[in-house]
mmCIF file of the C-alpha atoms, coordinates in Angstrom:
data_MODEL
# 
_entry.id   MODEL 
# 
loop_
_atom_site.group_PDB 
_atom_site.id 
_atom_site.type_symbol 
_atom_site.label_atom_id 
_atom_site.label_alt_id 
_atom_site.label_comp_id 
_atom_site.label_asym_id 
_atom_site.label_entity_id 
_atom_site.label_seq_id 
_atom_site.pdbx_PDB_ins_code 
_atom_site.Cartn_x 
_atom_site.Cartn_y 
_atom_site.Cartn_z 
_atom_site.occupancy 
_atom_site.B_iso_or_equiv 
_atom_site.pdbx_formal_charge 
_atom_site.auth_seq_id 
_atom_site.auth_comp_id 
_atom_site.auth_asym_id 
_atom_site.auth_atom_id 
_atom_site.pdbx_PDB_model_num 
ATOM 1   C CA . UNK A 1 1   ? -25.354 15.563  -7.453  1.00 0.00 ? 1   UNK A CA 1 
ATOM 2   C CA . UNK A 1 2   ? -25.885 14.776  -11.101 1.00 0.00 ? 2   UNK A CA 1 
ATOM 3   C CA . UNK A 1 3   ? -27.239 11.447  -12.283 1.00 0.00 ? 3   UNK A CA 1 
ATOM 4   C CA . UNK A 1 4   ? -23.810 10.171  -13.418 1.00 0.00 ? 4   UNK A CA 1 
ATOM 5   C CA . UNK A 1 5   ? -22.352 10.708  -9.934  1.00 0.00 ? 5   UNK A CA 1 
ATOM 6   C CA . UNK A 1 6   ? -25.374 9.152   -8.257  1.00 0.00 ? 6   UNK A CA 1 
ATOM 7   C CA . UNK A 1 7   ? -25.287 6.162   -10.602 1.00 0.00 ? 7   UNK A CA 1 
ATOM 8   C CA . UNK A 1 8   ? -21.531 5.704   -10.033 1.00 0.00 ? 8   UNK A CA 1 
ATOM 9   C CA . UNK A 1 9   ? -21.933 5.695   -6.250  1.00 0.00 ? 9   UNK A CA 1 
ATOM 10  C CA . UNK A 1 10  ? -24.860 3.296   -6.505  1.00 0.00 ? 10  UNK A CA 1 
ATOM 11  C CA . UNK A 1 11  ? -22.867 0.850   -8.674  1.00 0.00 ? 11  UNK A CA 1 
ATOM 12  C CA . UNK A 1 12  ? -19.825 0.967   -6.388  1.00 0.00 ? 12  UNK A CA 1 
ATOM 13  C CA . UNK A 1 13  ? -22.049 0.238   -3.392  1.00 0.00 ? 13  UNK A CA 1 
ATOM 14  C CA . UNK A 1 14  ? -23.774 -2.601  -5.223  1.00 0.00 ? 14  UNK A CA 1 
ATOM 15  C CA . UNK A 1 15  ? -20.478 -4.196  -6.308  1.00 0.00 ? 15  UNK A CA 1 
ATOM 16  C CA . UNK A 1 16  ? -19.123 -4.035  -2.753  1.00 0.00 ? 16  UNK A CA 1 
ATOM 17  C CA . UNK A 1 17  ? -22.267 -5.422  -1.099  1.00 0.00 ? 17  UNK A CA 1 
ATOM 18  C CA . UNK A 1 18  ? -22.764 -8.224  -3.584  1.00 0.00 ? 18  UNK A CA 1 
ATOM 19  C CA . UNK A 1 19  ? -19.092 -9.169  -3.494  1.00 0.00 ? 19  UNK A CA 1 
ATOM 20  C CA . UNK A 1 20  ? -19.340 -9.573  0.280   1.00 0.00 ? 20  UNK A CA 1 
ATOM 21  C CA . UNK A 1 21  ? -22.557 -11.589 -0.020  1.00 0.00 ? 21  UNK A CA 1 
ATOM 22  C CA . UNK A 1 22  ? -21.047 -13.880 -2.661  1.00 0.00 ? 22  UNK A CA 1 
ATOM 23  C CA . UNK A 1 23  ? -17.791 -14.446 -0.797  1.00 0.00 ? 23  UNK A CA 1 
ATOM 24  C CA . UNK A 1 24  ? -19.541 -14.904 2.560   1.00 0.00 ? 24  UNK A CA 1 
ATOM 25  C CA . UNK A 1 25  ? -21.768 -17.570 1.029   1.00 0.00 ? 25  UNK A CA 1 
ATOM 26  C CA . UNK A 1 26  ? -18.816 -19.380 -0.578  1.00 0.00 ? 26  UNK A CA 1 
ATOM 27  C CA . UNK A 1 27  ? -16.886 -19.403 2.706   1.00 0.00 ? 27  UNK A CA 1 
ATOM 28  C CA . UNK A 1 28  ? -19.571 -19.999 5.316   1.00 0.00 ? 28  UNK A CA 1 
ATOM 29  C CA . UNK A 1 29  ? -18.515 -23.608 5.933   1.00 0.00 ? 29  UNK A CA 1 
ATOM 30  C CA . UNK A 1 30  ? -14.919 -22.508 6.625   1.00 0.00 ? 30  UNK A CA 1 
ATOM 31  C CA . UNK A 1 31  ? -15.662 -20.006 9.411   1.00 0.00 ? 31  UNK A CA 1 
ATOM 32  C CA . UNK A 1 32  ? -14.443 -17.258 7.080   1.00 0.00 ? 32  UNK A CA 1 
ATOM 33  C CA . UNK A 1 33  ? -15.965 -14.213 5.479   1.00 0.00 ? 33  UNK A CA 1 
ATOM 34  C CA . UNK A 1 34  ? -15.150 -12.200 2.404   1.00 0.00 ? 34  UNK A CA 1 
ATOM 35  C CA . UNK A 1 35  ? -13.406 -9.703  4.675   1.00 0.00 ? 35  UNK A CA 1 
ATOM 36  C CA . UNK A 1 36  ? -11.172 -12.343 6.308   1.00 0.00 ? 36  UNK A CA 1 
ATOM 37  C CA . UNK A 1 37  ? -10.250 -14.323 3.195   1.00 0.00 ? 37  UNK A CA 1 
ATOM 38  C CA . UNK A 1 38  ? -7.673  -11.840 1.813   1.00 0.00 ? 38  UNK A CA 1 
ATOM 39  C CA . UNK A 1 39  ? -5.751  -12.013 5.091   1.00 0.00 ? 39  UNK A CA 1 
ATOM 40  C CA . UNK A 1 40  ? -5.583  -15.814 4.910   1.00 0.00 ? 40  UNK A CA 1 
ATOM 41  C CA . UNK A 1 41  ? -4.437  -15.626 1.303   1.00 0.00 ? 41  UNK A CA 1 
ATOM 42  C CA . UNK A 1 42  ? -1.752  -13.019 1.980   1.00 0.00 ? 42  UNK A CA 1 
ATOM 43  C CA . UNK A 1 43  ? -0.467  -14.928 5.002   1.00 0.00 ? 43  UNK A CA 1 
ATOM 44  C CA . UNK A 1 44  ? -0.303  -18.193 3.083   1.00 0.00 ? 44  UNK A CA 1 
ATOM 45  C CA . UNK A 1 45  ? 1.378   -16.571 0.060   1.00 0.00 ? 45  UNK A CA 1 
ATOM 46  C CA . UNK A 1 46  ? 4.002   -14.780 2.166   1.00 0.00 ? 46  UNK A CA 1 
ATOM 47  C CA . UNK A 1 47  ? 4.623   -17.190 5.023   1.00 0.00 ? 47  UNK A CA 1 
ATOM 48  C CA . UNK A 1 48  ? 5.811   -15.467 8.199   1.00 0.00 ? 48  UNK A CA 1 
ATOM 49  C CA . UNK A 1 49  ? 4.896   -11.773 8.231   1.00 0.00 ? 49  UNK A CA 1 
ATOM 50  C CA . UNK A 1 50  ? 5.007   -8.955  10.736  1.00 0.00 ? 50  UNK A CA 1 
ATOM 51  C CA . UNK A 1 51  ? 1.399   -8.187  11.673  1.00 0.00 ? 51  UNK A CA 1 
ATOM 52  C CA . UNK A 1 52  ? 1.741   -4.457  10.963  1.00 0.00 ? 52  UNK A CA 1 
ATOM 53  C CA . UNK A 1 53  ? 2.657   -5.243  7.332   1.00 0.00 ? 53  UNK A CA 1 
ATOM 54  C CA . UNK A 1 54  ? -1.047  -6.002  6.823   1.00 0.00 ? 54  UNK A CA 1 
ATOM 55  C CA . UNK A 1 55  ? -1.839  -2.380  7.693   1.00 0.00 ? 55  UNK A CA 1 
ATOM 56  C CA . UNK A 1 56  ? 0.163   -1.287  4.677   1.00 0.00 ? 56  UNK A CA 1 
ATOM 57  C CA . UNK A 1 57  ? -1.006  -4.043  2.336   1.00 0.00 ? 57  UNK A CA 1 
ATOM 58  C CA . UNK A 1 58  ? -4.697  -3.770  3.215   1.00 0.00 ? 58  UNK A CA 1 
ATOM 59  C CA . UNK A 1 59  ? -4.718  -0.029  3.959   1.00 0.00 ? 59  UNK A CA 1 
ATOM 60  C CA . UNK A 1 60  ? -6.219  -0.640  7.418   1.00 0.00 ? 60  UNK A CA 1 
ATOM 61  C CA . UNK A 1 61  ? -5.571  0.570   10.942  1.00 0.00 ? 61  UNK A CA 1 
ATOM 62  C CA . UNK A 1 62  ? -3.506  -1.416  13.438  1.00 0.00 ? 62  UNK A CA 1 
ATOM 63  C CA . UNK A 1 63  ? -6.618  -1.970  15.560  1.00 0.00 ? 63  UNK A CA 1 
ATOM 64  C CA . UNK A 1 64  ? -8.635  -3.385  12.667  1.00 0.00 ? 64  UNK A CA 1 
ATOM 65  C CA . UNK A 1 65  ? -5.780  -5.672  11.646  1.00 0.00 ? 65  UNK A CA 1 
ATOM 66  C CA . UNK A 1 66  ? -5.322  -6.869  15.258  1.00 0.00 ? 66  UNK A CA 1 
ATOM 67  C CA . UNK A 1 67  ? -9.047  -7.722  15.551  1.00 0.00 ? 67  UNK A CA 1 
ATOM 68  C CA . UNK A 1 68  ? -8.930  -9.546  12.234  1.00 0.00 ? 68  UNK A CA 1 
ATOM 69  C CA . UNK A 1 69  ? -5.876  -11.544 13.289  1.00 0.00 ? 69  UNK A CA 1 
ATOM 70  C CA . UNK A 1 70  ? -7.608  -12.444 16.572  1.00 0.00 ? 70  UNK A CA 1 
ATOM 71  C CA . UNK A 1 71  ? -10.508 -13.935 14.593  1.00 0.00 ? 71  UNK A CA 1 
ATOM 72  C CA . UNK A 1 72  ? -8.199  -15.812 12.248  1.00 0.00 ? 72  UNK A CA 1 
ATOM 73  C CA . UNK A 1 73  ? -6.196  -17.177 15.155  1.00 0.00 ? 73  UNK A CA 1 
ATOM 74  C CA . UNK A 1 74  ? -9.381  -18.275 16.970  1.00 0.00 ? 74  UNK A CA 1 
ATOM 75  C CA . UNK A 1 75  ? -10.461 -20.195 13.861  1.00 0.00 ? 75  UNK A CA 1 
ATOM 76  C CA . UNK A 1 76  ? -7.054  -21.797 13.363  1.00 0.00 ? 76  UNK A CA 1 
ATOM 77  C CA . UNK A 1 77  ? -5.910  -20.002 10.209  1.00 0.00 ? 77  UNK A CA 1 
ATOM 78  C CA . UNK A 1 78  ? -2.883  -18.220 11.688  1.00 0.00 ? 78  UNK A CA 1 
ATOM 79  C CA . UNK A 1 79  ? -0.633  -18.392 14.695  1.00 0.00 ? 79  UNK A CA 1 
ATOM 80  C CA . UNK A 1 80  ? 1.032   -15.348 16.201  1.00 0.00 ? 80  UNK A CA 1 
ATOM 81  C CA . UNK A 1 81  ? 4.017   -14.837 18.433  1.00 0.00 ? 81  UNK A CA 1 
ATOM 82  C CA . UNK A 1 82  ? 6.304   -12.010 19.436  1.00 0.00 ? 82  UNK A CA 1 
ATOM 83  C CA . UNK A 1 83  ? 9.059   -11.061 17.036  1.00 0.00 ? 83  UNK A CA 1 
ATOM 84  C CA . UNK A 1 84  ? 12.418  -12.064 18.538  1.00 0.00 ? 84  UNK A CA 1 
ATOM 85  C CA . UNK A 1 85  ? 14.226  -9.094  16.956  1.00 0.00 ? 85  UNK A CA 1 
ATOM 86  C CA . UNK A 1 86  ? 11.643  -6.451  17.888  1.00 0.00 ? 86  UNK A CA 1 
ATOM 87  C CA . UNK A 1 87  ? 9.625   -7.084  21.034  1.00 0.00 ? 87  UNK A CA 1 
ATOM 88  C CA . UNK A 1 88  ? 6.984   -4.582  19.915  1.00 0.00 ? 88  UNK A CA 1 
ATOM 89  C CA . UNK A 1 89  ? 6.184   -6.538  16.746  1.00 0.00 ? 89  UNK A CA 1 
ATOM 90  C CA . UNK A 1 90  ? 4.069   -9.634  16.269  1.00 0.00 ? 90  UNK A CA 1 
ATOM 91  C CA . UNK A 1 91  ? 4.870   -12.295 13.690  1.00 0.00 ? 91  UNK A CA 1 
ATOM 92  C CA . UNK A 1 92  ? 1.985   -14.005 11.905  1.00 0.00 ? 92  UNK A CA 1 
ATOM 93  C CA . UNK A 1 93  ? 2.321   -17.500 10.444  1.00 0.00 ? 93  UNK A CA 1 
ATOM 94  C CA . UNK A 1 94  ? -0.115  -19.437 8.253   1.00 0.00 ? 94  UNK A CA 1 
ATOM 95  C CA . UNK A 1 95  ? -1.324  -22.756 9.641   1.00 0.00 ? 95  UNK A CA 1 
ATOM 96  C CA . UNK A 1 96  ? -2.094  -26.046 7.928   1.00 0.00 ? 96  UNK A CA 1 
ATOM 97  C CA . UNK A 1 97  ? -5.717  -24.952 7.847   1.00 0.00 ? 97  UNK A CA 1 
ATOM 98  C CA . UNK A 1 98  ? -4.758  -21.844 5.831   1.00 0.00 ? 98  UNK A CA 1 
ATOM 99  C CA . UNK A 1 99  ? -2.873  -24.052 3.384   1.00 0.00 ? 99  UNK A CA 1 
ATOM 100 C CA . UNK A 1 100 ? -5.895  -26.340 3.144   1.00 0.00 ? 100 UNK A CA 1 
ATOM 101 C CA . UNK A 1 101 ? -8.383  -23.594 2.216   1.00 0.00 ? 101 UNK A CA 1 
ATOM 102 C CA . UNK A 1 102 ? -6.075  -21.479 0.063   1.00 0.00 ? 102 UNK A CA 1 
ATOM 103 C CA . UNK A 1 103 ? -6.945  -23.159 -3.272  1.00 0.00 ? 103 UNK A CA 1 
ATOM 104 C CA . UNK A 1 104 ? -10.649 -22.815 -2.478  1.00 0.00 ? 104 UNK A CA 1 
ATOM 105 C CA . UNK A 1 105 ? -10.251 -19.092 -1.714  1.00 0.00 ? 105 UNK A CA 1 
ATOM 106 C CA . UNK A 1 106 ? -8.383  -18.538 -4.964  1.00 0.00 ? 106 UNK A CA 1 
ATOM 107 C CA . UNK A 1 107 ? -11.092 -20.387 -6.889  1.00 0.00 ? 107 UNK A CA 1 
ATOM 108 C CA . UNK A 1 108 ? -13.880 -18.379 -5.214  1.00 0.00 ? 108 UNK A CA 1 
ATOM 109 C CA . UNK A 1 109 ? -12.130 -15.134 -6.172  1.00 0.00 ? 109 UNK A CA 1 
ATOM 110 C CA . UNK A 1 110 ? -11.588 -16.288 -9.742  1.00 0.00 ? 110 UNK A CA 1 
ATOM 111 C CA . UNK A 1 111 ? -15.211 -17.368 -10.037 1.00 0.00 ? 111 UNK A CA 1 
ATOM 112 C CA . UNK A 1 112 ? -16.453 -13.999 -8.779  1.00 0.00 ? 112 UNK A CA 1 
ATOM 113 C CA . UNK A 1 113 ? -14.218 -12.022 -11.148 1.00 0.00 ? 113 UNK A CA 1 
ATOM 114 C CA . UNK A 1 114 ? -15.475 -14.240 -13.973 1.00 0.00 ? 114 UNK A CA 1 
ATOM 115 C CA . UNK A 1 115 ? -19.071 -13.441 -12.995 1.00 0.00 ? 115 UNK A CA 1 
ATOM 116 C CA . UNK A 1 116 ? -18.338 -9.700  -12.740 1.00 0.00 ? 116 UNK A CA 1 
ATOM 117 C CA . UNK A 1 117 ? -16.573 -9.536  -16.085 1.00 0.00 ? 117 UNK A CA 1 
ATOM 118 C CA . UNK A 1 118 ? -18.839 -11.897 -18.007 1.00 0.00 ? 118 UNK A CA 1 
ATOM 119 C CA . UNK A 1 119 ? -19.239 -10.757 -21.590 1.00 0.00 ? 119 UNK A CA 1 
ATOM 120 C CA . UNK A 1 120 ? -16.058 -8.670  -21.546 1.00 0.00 ? 120 UNK A CA 1 
ATOM 121 C CA . UNK A 1 121 ? -13.208 -9.373  -23.912 1.00 0.00 ? 121 UNK A CA 1 
ATOM 122 C CA . UNK A 1 122 ? -9.738  -10.024 -22.485 1.00 0.00 ? 122 UNK A CA 1 
ATOM 123 C CA . UNK A 1 123 ? -8.763  -6.480  -23.476 1.00 0.00 ? 123 UNK A CA 1 
ATOM 124 C CA . UNK A 1 124 ? -11.815 -5.050  -21.696 1.00 0.00 ? 124 UNK A CA 1 
ATOM 125 C CA . UNK A 1 125 ? -11.001 -7.096  -18.576 1.00 0.00 ? 125 UNK A CA 1 
ATOM 126 C CA . UNK A 1 126 ? -7.443  -5.748  -18.567 1.00 0.00 ? 126 UNK A CA 1 
ATOM 127 C CA . UNK A 1 127 ? -8.685  -2.178  -19.013 1.00 0.00 ? 127 UNK A CA 1 
ATOM 128 C CA . UNK A 1 128 ? -11.207 -2.713  -16.209 1.00 0.00 ? 128 UNK A CA 1 
ATOM 129 C CA . UNK A 1 129 ? -8.421  -3.932  -13.901 1.00 0.00 ? 129 UNK A CA 1 
ATOM 130 C CA . UNK A 1 130 ? -6.170  -1.001  -14.809 1.00 0.00 ? 130 UNK A CA 1 
ATOM 131 C CA . UNK A 1 131 ? -8.994  1.465   -14.159 1.00 0.00 ? 131 UNK A CA 1 
ATOM 132 C CA . UNK A 1 132 ? -9.721  -0.153  -10.778 1.00 0.00 ? 132 UNK A CA 1 
ATOM 133 C CA . UNK A 1 133 ? -6.024  0.162   -9.884  1.00 0.00 ? 133 UNK A CA 1 
ATOM 134 C CA . UNK A 1 134 ? -6.111  3.831   -10.839 1.00 0.00 ? 134 UNK A CA 1 
ATOM 135 C CA . UNK A 1 135 ? -9.244  4.461   -8.770  1.00 0.00 ? 135 UNK A CA 1 
ATOM 136 C CA . UNK A 1 136 ? -7.720  2.638   -5.801  1.00 0.00 ? 136 UNK A CA 1 
ATOM 137 C CA . UNK A 1 137 ? -4.531  4.689   -6.092  1.00 0.00 ? 137 UNK A CA 1 
ATOM 138 C CA . UNK A 1 138 ? -6.497  7.935   -6.262  1.00 0.00 ? 138 UNK A CA 1 
ATOM 139 C CA . UNK A 1 139 ? -8.422  6.991   -3.131  1.00 0.00 ? 139 UNK A CA 1 
ATOM 140 C CA . UNK A 1 140 ? -5.254  6.027   -1.245  1.00 0.00 ? 140 UNK A CA 1 
ATOM 141 C CA . UNK A 1 141 ? -3.536  9.282   -2.197  1.00 0.00 ? 141 UNK A CA 1 
ATOM 142 C CA . UNK A 1 142 ? -6.584  11.271  -1.101  1.00 0.00 ? 142 UNK A CA 1 
ATOM 143 C CA . UNK A 1 143 ? -6.660  9.681   2.342   1.00 0.00 ? 143 UNK A CA 1 
ATOM 144 C CA . UNK A 1 144 ? -2.878  9.849   2.713   1.00 0.00 ? 144 UNK A CA 1 
ATOM 145 C CA . UNK A 1 145 ? -3.090  13.602  2.104   1.00 0.00 ? 145 UNK A CA 1 
ATOM 146 C CA . UNK A 1 146 ? -5.663  13.915  4.912   1.00 0.00 ? 146 UNK A CA 1 
ATOM 147 C CA . UNK A 1 147 ? -3.287  12.397  7.492   1.00 0.00 ? 147 UNK A CA 1 
# 
């Protein structure tokens, strides 16, 4: 592996780890983690959702999403019940607690992006976002092809 590849992998790992550390610290008083916060945000933003929709949105397995929803339900961020139209589906609803923390989660995310992109111009930030979207799409297509 050449030094550019090694350095790229190292930076990606560092960004991921430090993002989790930052978000975990910001959310510790809410019984949330950086991994759980996006689920609360998506649920609040969308209202009632079929649980399996999270698999598509978060690119995660049904089992991982179910475990995550169990944790969120235990901590009072969502409620779940069977879908009346499809008995095999589960509907997920945000609770008042999700509504309460939503602005704080948004602010924590904004603050972290501000920290990560400090010193960048608005154009550089937009390019950075577009490149991240492209990388994410490439990764998704790669794993989709493996299925």
